[in-house]
C-alpha positions as CSV (number, residue, x, y, z in Angstrom):
1,M,-34.6,-9.9,2.3
2,S,-33.7,-6.5,1.4
3,K,-32.1,-4.3,4.3
4,R,-34.2,-1.4,5.8
5,D,-33.2,2.1,5.2
6,Y,-31.1,3.3,8.1
7,Y,-32.7,6.3,8.5
8,E,-36.2,4.4,8.8
9,V,-34.7,1.9,11.1
10,L,-33.7,4.9,13.8
11,G,-36.8,7.0,12.7
12,V,-34.9,10.0,11.6
13,T,-34.5,12.2,8.4
14,K,-31.6,12.6,6.6
15,D,-31.0,16.0,7.7
16,A,-31.2,15.0,11.1
17,S,-28.0,16.3,13.4
18,A,-25.2,14.0,15.0
19,D,-27.1,14.5,18.6
20,E,-30.6,13.6,16.8
21,I,-29.0,10.3,15.3
22,K,-27.7,9.7,18.8
23,K,-30.8,10.2,20.8
24,A,-32.7,8.0,18.4
25,Y,-30.6,5.1,18.6
26,R,-30.4,5.4,22.5
27,K,-34.1,5.2,22.3
28,K,-34.4,2.0,20.1
29,A,-31.4,0.2,21.7
30,I,-33.2,0.8,25.1
31,Q,-36.6,-0.5,23.6
32,Y,-35.2,-3.7,22.2
33,H,-31.8,-4.7,24.7
34,P,-31.8,-8.1,25.1
35,D,-32.2,-7.9,28.9
36,K,-35.3,-6.2,28.3
37,N,-36.8,-8.9,26.1
38,P,-34.9,-12.1,26.9
39,G,-35.6,-14.8,24.5
40,D,-37.4,-12.9,22.0
41,K,-35.7,-12.8,18.8
42,E,-37.1,-10.3,17.2
43,S,-36.2,-7.7,19.3
44,E,-32.7,-8.9,19.2
45,E,-32.9,-8.5,15.5
46,K,-34.1,-5.3,15.8
47,F,-31.4,-4.2,18.9
48,K,-28.8,-5.6,15.7
49,E,-30.6,-3.5,13.3
50,A,-30.7,-0.1,15.3
51,A,-26.6,-0.8,16.1
52,E,-25.7,-1.5,12.3
53,A,-27.8,1.9,11.1
54,Y,-25.7,3.8,14.2
55,E,-22.5,2.4,13.3
56,I,-22.7,3.5,9.6
57,L,-24.7,6.9,10.3
58,S,-22.9,8.3,13.3
59,N,-19.5,8.0,11.1
60,P,-19.2,11.2,8.5
61,E,-17.2,9.1,6.1
62,K,-19.5,6.1,6.5
63,K,-22.6,8.5,6.3
64,Q,-21.5,10.1,3.2
65,R,-21.1,6.8,1.4
66,Y,-24.4,5.2,2.4
67,D,-26.2,8.8,1.2
68,Q,-24.6,8.6,-2.0
69,F,-24.5,5.0,-2.6
70,G,-27.0,3.4,-0.5
71,H,-26.4,-0.1,0.9
72,A,-24.2,-0.7,-2.3
73,G,-21.9,1.3,-1.0
74,M,-21.7,-0.4,2.5
75,G,-20.6,-3.9,0.9
76,N,-17.8,-6.2,3.0
77,G,-14.4,-6.1,1.4
78,S,-10.7,-5.0,2.9
79,Q,-11.0,-2.6,0.1
80,G,-13.7,-0.4,-1.8
81,F,-16.9,0.9,0.2
82,S,-16.8,-1.4,3.0
83,G,-19.0,-1.5,6.1
84,Q,-18.1,-3.5,9.0
85,S,-20.1,-6.2,10.3
86,M,-20.8,-6.0,14.2
87,N,-21.1,-8.9,16.9
88,M,-23.0,-8.7,19.9
89,D,-19.8,-7.6,22.3
90,D,-19.1,-4.7,19.5
91,I,-22.5,-3.8,20.0
92,F,-22.5,-3.6,23.6
93,S,-19.6,-1.6,23.4
94,M,-21.1,0.7,21.1
95,F,-24.1,1.0,23.3
96,G,-22.1,1.6,26.5
97,D,-20.2,4.6,24.7
98,I,-23.7,6.3,24.1
99,F,-24.1,5.8,28.3
100,G,-21.1,7.3,29.1
101,G,-19.3,3.9,29.9
102,H,-19.1,0.5,28.6
103,F,-22.4,-0.9,29.2
104,G,-22.5,-3.7,31.3
105,G,-26.8,-4.7,31.8
106,F,-29.7,-3.0,33.2
107,G,-29.8,-4.5,36.9
108,G,-33.8,-4.7,37.0
109,F,-33.7,-6.6,34.0
110,G,-31.3,-9.5,35.1
111,G,-28.4,-8.0,32.9
112,S,-24.8,-9.2,33.4
113,S,-21.8,-7.2,33.3
114,R,-19.8,-8.0,29.8
115,G,-16.3,-7.2,30.9
116,R,-13.9,-6.3,27.6
117,Q,-10.3,-5.2,27.8
118,H,-9.3,-2.5,26.1
119,V,-8.1,-2.5,22.6
120,N,-5.6,0.1,21.0
121,R,-6.9,1.2,17.5
122,G,-4.6,3.1,15.2
123,Q,-5.4,6.3,13.2
124,N,-6.9,6.2,10.0
125,L,-4.4,7.7,7.4
126,R,-5.8,9.9,4.1
127,V,-3.9,10.2,0.9
128,K,-5.1,11.4,-2.6
129,V,-4.8,9.4,-6.0
130,K,-4.9,11.3,-9.2
131,L,-6.6,9.1,-11.8
132,N,-6.8,9.9,-15.7
133,L,-10.3,9.0,-18.0
134,L,-8.3,5.7,-19.1
135,E,-7.8,4.5,-15.3
136,I,-10.9,5.8,-14.3
137,A,-12.6,3.5,-17.4
138,K,-10.6,0.6,-16.9
139,G,-9.7,0.4,-13.5
140,A,-6.5,0.8,-12.1
141,E,-3.6,-0.7,-9.8
142,K,-1.3,2.2,-7.9
143,K,1.3,1.5,-5.9
144,I,2.2,4.7,-3.5
145,K,4.8,4.8,-0.5
146,V,3.1,5.9,2.6
147,K,5.1,7.4,6.0
148,K,3.2,5.9,8.8
149,Y,3.5,4.3,12.2
150,V,4.6,0.9,12.0
151,V,5.1,-2.1,14.3
152,C,8.3,-1.9,16.1
153,D,10.9,-4.8,15.2
154,T,12.5,-4.7,18.5
155,C,9.6,-5.6,20.9
156,H,7.3,-6.8,17.9
157,G,5.0,-4.3,18.9
158,T,4.4,-5.6,22.4
159,G,6.5,-2.5,23.8
160,A,8.1,-4.3,26.8
161,K,11.3,-5.6,26.7
162,D,11.7,-9.3,27.0
163,G,8.0,-9.3,27.4
164,S,8.4,-7.8,31.2
165,Y,4.8,-7.2,32.0
166,S,2.7,-7.2,35.4
167,T,-1.0,-7.4,36.2
168,C,-2.8,-4.1,36.8
169,S,-3.2,-3.9,40.6
170,T,-6.2,-1.6,40.3
171,C,-8.5,-3.5,37.5
172,H,-6.7,-7.1,38.8
173,G,-6.4,-7.6,35.0
174,S,-10.0,-6.8,33.8
175,G,-8.4,-3.2,32.1
176,Q,-12.1,-1.9,33.3
177,V,-13.5,-0.6,37.0
178,T,-17.2,-1.2,37.6
179,R,-19.9,1.2,39.1
180,V,-23.3,0.8,39.7
181,S,-26.1,3.4,39.5
182,N,-29.7,3.7,40.1
183,T,-32.1,5.3,37.0
184,F,-35.4,5.5,35.9
185,L,-35.1,2.1,34.7
186,G,-33.8,0.4,37.9
187,Q,-30.0,-0.2,38.5
188,M,-27.8,0.2,35.7
189,Q,-24.4,-1.6,36.2
190,T,-21.9,0.5,33.7
191,T,-18.1,-0.1,33.3
192,S,-15.3,2.3,32.1
193,V,-11.5,1.9,31.5
194,C,-9.2,1.6,34.1
195,P,-7.5,4.6,34.7
196,S,-4.2,3.2,35.9
197,C,-3.3,0.6,32.7
198,G,-5.5,2.5,30.3
199,G,-7.7,-0.8,29.6
200,E,-5.3,-3.1,28.9
201,G,-5.2,-4.9,32.4
202,K,-1.4,-4.9,32.7
203,I,1.5,-2.7,33.0
204,I,4.8,-2.4,31.1
205,T,7.4,-3.2,33.9
206,N,10.5,-2.8,31.4
207,K,9.8,-0.3,28.6
208,C,11.5,-1.1,25.1
209,T,14.5,1.5,24.5
210,S,13.2,1.7,20.7
211,C,9.4,2.7,20.9
212,Y,9.6,3.6,24.7
213,G,6.8,1.6,25.4
214,E,4.7,2.2,22.5
215,G,5.1,-0.7,20.6
216,I,5.6,1.4,17.5
217,V,7.4,3.5,15.6
218,Q,7.6,6.1,12.7
219,G,8.2,4.1,9.5
220,E,7.3,3.6,6.1
221,E,4.8,0.8,3.5
222,V,4.7,0.7,-0.1
223,I,0.8,-0.5,-0.4
224,T,-0.9,-1.5,-3.3
225,L,-4.2,-0.1,-4.2
226,N,-6.9,-1.6,-6.7
227,I,-9.0,1.2,-8.0
228,P,-12.4,-0.2,-9.2
229,A,-13.5,1.1,-12.6
230,G,-15.9,4.2,-12.9
231,V,-14.9,5.9,-9.4
232,A,-15.1,9.7,-9.7
233,E,-13.6,12.9,-8.3
234,G,-13.8,13.3,-4.5
235,M,-14.9,9.3,-4.1
236,Q,-13.5,7.8,-0.8
237,L,-11.9,4.0,-0.9
238,S,-10.9,2.5,2.5
239,V,-8.1,-0.1,2.6
240,S,-8.5,-2.2,5.7
241,G,-5.4,-2.2,8.5
242,K,-3.3,0.0,6.5
243,G,-3.3,3.0,8.1
244,N,-0.9,3.8,11.4
245,A,-0.4,0.5,13.3
246,A,-2.1,0.8,17.1
247,R,-0.3,1.1,20.2
248,R,0.9,-2.7,21.8
249,G,-0.5,-5.0,19.2
250,G,-4.0,-3.5,18.7
251,I,-6.1,-2.8,15.6
252,N,-4.5,-1.0,12.6
253,G,-6.2,2.1,11.4
254,D,-7.2,2.1,7.8
255,L,-6.1,3.8,5.0
256,I,-8.7,6.3,3.2
257,V,-8.1,7.0,-0.5
258,L,-9.2,10.2,-2.0
259,I,-9.9,10.0,-5.6
260,E,-8.9,12.8,-7.9
261,E,-9.6,13.0,-11.3
262,E,-7.5,14.5,-14.4
263,E,-8.8,16.7,-16.9
264,H,-8.8,15.3,-20.3
265,P,-7.6,17.7,-23.1
266,E,-10.7,16.8,-25.2
267,L,-13.6,15.1,-23.2
268,I,-16.0,16.4,-20.6
269,R,-17.4,14.2,-17.9
270,D,-20.4,14.0,-16.9
271,E,-21.2,11.5,-14.4
272,H,-21.0,8.3,-16.6
273,D,-21.5,10.4,-20.1
274,L,-18.5,12.2,-21.6
275,I,-19.4,15.0,-24.1
276,Y,-17.0,16.1,-26.8
277,N,-17.7,19.4,-28.9
278,L,-16.9,18.8,-32.8
279,F,-16.5,21.7,-34.8
280,L,-17.1,21.9,-38.3
281,H,-16.6,23.6,-41.4
282,I,-19.6,24.8,-43.3
283,P,-18.7,22.7,-46.1
284,D,-18.6,19.5,-43.9
285,L,-21.9,20.1,-42.7
286,V,-23.5,20.9,-45.7
287,L,-21.7,18.2,-47.7
288,G,-21.2,15.5,-45.2
289,T,-18.0,13.9,-44.1
290,T,-16.0,11.6,-41.8
291,V,-14.3,12.6,-38.7
292,E,-12.1,11.3,-35.7
293,I,-13.9,11.2,-32.3
294,P,-11.8,10.9,-29.4
295,T,-12.4,8.1,-26.5
296,V,-11.3,7.1,-23.7
297,E,-9.3,4.1,-25.2
298,G,-8.2,6.1,-28.9
299,K,-10.0,7.3,-31.9
300,V,-13.1,6.3,-33.5
301,K,-14.5,7.4,-37.1
302,V,-18.0,8.9,-37.1
303,K,-19.8,9.5,-40.4
304,I,-21.4,13.1,-40.7
305,D,-24.5,13.0,-43.1
306,A,-24.9,16.1,-45.4
307,G,-26.8,18.5,-43.8
308,T,-26.2,18.1,-40.3
309,Q,-27.6,21.0,-38.2
310,P,-25.3,22.9,-35.7
311,E,-26.0,21.9,-32.1
312,K,-27.1,18.3,-33.2
313,I,-25.6,15.8,-30.8
314,L,-24.9,12.6,-31.4
315,R,-24.6,9.5,-29.2
316,L,-22.0,6.6,-29.1
317,R,-23.4,3.9,-27.3
318,G,-21.5,2.4,-24.7
319,K,-18.3,4.4,-25.2
320,G,-18.6,6.6,-21.7
321,L,-17.5,5.2,-18.4
322,P,-18.6,2.5,-16.3
323,D,-20.9,2.8,-13.3
324,V,-18.7,2.3,-10.1
325,N,-21.4,-0.9,-8.7
326,G,-21.4,-2.4,-12.0
327,Y,-24.7,-1.1,-13.6
328,G,-23.7,-0.8,-17.4
329,K,-21.6,2.1,-18.9
330,G,-22.5,5.7,-20.0
331,D,-22.1,7.1,-23.6
332,I,-19.8,9.8,-25.4
333,L,-22.3,12.7,-26.5
334,V,-20.8,14.6,-29.5
335,K,-22.1,17.9,-30.0
336,I,-21.5,19.5,-33.3
337,H,-20.8,23.4,-33.9
338,A,-20.7,25.2,-36.8
339,W,-16.9,26.7,-37.5
340,I,-17.5,30.5,-38.8
341,P,-14.4,31.7,-40.5
342,T,-13.8,35.7,-39.5
343,R,-11.8,36.7,-42.4
344,L,-12.3,36.0,-45.9
345,T,-9.8,36.4,-49.1
346,A,-11.6,38.5,-52.0
347,D,-12.4,35.2,-53.7
348,E,-14.1,33.1,-51.0
349,K,-16.0,36.1,-50.4
350,K,-17.3,36.3,-54.2
351,L,-18.0,32.3,-53.8
352,F,-20.3,33.0,-50.6
353,E,-22.1,35.9,-52.5
354,K,-22.7,33.6,-55.5
355,L,-23.9,31.0,-53.2
356,A,-26.1,33.3,-51.1
357,Q,-28.5,33.4,-54.7
358,S,-28.8,29.9,-55.2
359,P,-32.0,28.5,-54.5
360,N,-30.9,26.1,-51.9
361,F,-29.9,29.1,-49.8
362,Q,-32.8,31.3,-50.4
363,G,-35.1,31.6,-47.6
364,S,-35.6,32.7,-44.0
365,P,-33.4,30.1,-41.6
366,Q,-36.1,30.3,-39.4
367,N,-38.3,28.5,-41.7
368,G,-35.9,25.7,-41.9
369,P,-35.3,22.3,-40.2
370,N,-34.3,24.0,-37.1
371,K,-38.1,25.4,-36.7
372,K,-39.0,22.9,-34.0
373,D,-40.6,23.3,-30.5
374,F,-39.1,22.0,-27.6
375,F,-39.9,18.2,-27.6
376,E,-39.3,17.7,-30.9
377,K,-35.8,19.5,-31.0
378,M,-35.0,17.3,-27.6
379,R,-35.6,14.0,-29.7
380,G,-33.7,15.1,-32.7
381,M,-30.9,15.8,-30.7
382,F,-30.1,12.3,-30.1
383,D,-30.1,10.2,-33.3
C-alpha cells in the first residue's frame, strides 16, 4: 500500500507555515491519541501517520527533500536521502514537545506517564563536496577529513573520572519532573527535563580532567562518502552518526553533505540531459562530415549529413546523466551552429561570388527547407 502525501495527512497545503504545520499536527494527535481511542487500531495507525508526517514537514532539510523527491527521497539507509523510522516512544516525546513538555497522558482518558531519561544529541555538521560530470554520472567515493567533537579517550565519553556518578536527588534518577494541569480535555500529566541533572538522572561527582565532564573533545575524523550517481548541484546527502559526538554517551549528530557541481568546459547540464553546441564550417554543413562529440566518458564520432541546417538538434540517446532514483538516463543534445568567417581572402571572396550564381544557391532562404511552422520545426529538431 502506497503512503499518503504528508501534506494530505496533516490537511495543510505545501505553502503552509511552520506554525500552521505544528497546529495541524497537534489537532490530529489529539484526535487520534491512543489514550482517547483505546484499542482502536485504525486510530493508532493514523496517530503514527500524523507523527511521521510532522517529523518530516517540521524539519526544513527533510521537508526540502520531500518537496523535491517525494517519498522516494525519504528512503531508509545510513547514507543518502534518509528518513527515520519512529517508535511510539519517539512519537510521544515529540507530541509532548508540541505541548510544552514530554507528554505523559490524558488523565481523563486513562493515560499513564511515560518517563524517559533525556538523551544528549550531537550537532549536525555540514560539508561541501565538489564533483565533476564523470563522478556525477558514475557515482563517486570521496574521503574527507572533518574537524569535529569526538568521544573523549580518557573517560570513554562518560565525562566521569573512574565512573563516579551519583543519583540525582531532585528526580531520583528518572531525569524528569512531573506536573498535572487541568485542561479542556480533562487532567493532563506532563513531564519536563529535570533542572538539576539536565534529564540524565545522575550527576557526575568527579569530572574527567581531559574533557571537564563533557565526554567529548575536539578532534578530527577521515570519513568515506559514497556519492550516488545522478546527484545535482544543491542536493544534500545525510550520513547518519558522522556529525559531532554527543555529550556523555548520547546520540551523534549527522554529517550533511552539500553537493557542488564543477562546470564542464564543453557540456552544459539541463537536469539529466547534456547540451553541446557544435559549430561547423559552411562546407561541412553543405557536404556533410564526421565530427567527434564529447561525452562524460570520452569522445564519440557522429555523422553530419549533407545539407544539415543550422539550429538542428541531434540527440545521442542514453549519453546523458542518470536519474538519482534510478529512473533511466538522459541524452546528449547536439545543437548545430554555422560558423561564418568574418574575413575572406580575394580568392575566397571570388569563390563565394561564383557559388552565389549557381542554381542551388539561387532563391530566397525564406522559401527553403527552414520554412516550417512551429510544431514542424520542433519535430525536426529531434531527428
